[in-house]
C-alpha positions in Angstrom: 165.4 87.0 323.8 165.0 88.6 327.2 162.2 87.7 329.7 159.8 90.6 329.0 159.9 90.0 325.2 159.3 86.3 325.8 156.4 87.0 328.1 154.9 89.3 325.5 155.3 86.7 322.8 153.7 84.0 324.9 150.8 86.3 325.8 150.3 87.0 322.1 150.2 83.3 321.3 147.7 82.7 324.2 145.5 85.6 322.9 145.6 84.2 319.4 144.6 80.8 320.7 141.8 82.3 322.8 140.4 84.1 319.8 140.6 80.9 317.7 138.8 78.9 320.3 136.1 81.6 320.7 135.5 81.6 316.9 135.3 77.8 316.8 132.8 77.8 319.7 130.6 80.4 318.0 130.8 78.4 314.8 129.7 75.3 316.7 126.7 77.2 318.2 125.7 78.4 314.7 126.0 74.9 313.3 123.9 73.5 316.1 121.2 76.1 315.5 121.2 75.4 311.8 121.0 71.7 312.4 118.0 72.1 314.7 116.3 74.3 312.1 117.0 71.7 309.3 115.6 68.9 311.5 112.4 70.9 312.2 112.1 71.7 308.5 112.4 68.0 307.6 109.9 67.0 310.3 107.4 69.5 308.8 107.9 68.3 305.3 106.7 64.8 306.1 103.1 65.9 306.1 103.2 69.3 304.4 99.4 69.5 303.9 98.4 68.6 307.5 96.0 71.1 309.1 95.1 72.9 305.9 91.6 71.3 305.6 90.1 71.7 309.0 86.4 72.3 309.4 85.4 74.5 312.2 82.2 76.3 313.3 82.2 80.1 313.6 
């Protein structure tokens, strides 16, 4: 294998690795967002009726 072909092959591998890392980083961001949403939902479910029976003057 000559040097230019080797260089192209190595660039292809690096590009593939970069794409894989970008996909994993995006997946981690999505999982963090979903985890935060699940945490908030669980916090709200502790007292689901709170605030529904408030008396106020008009």
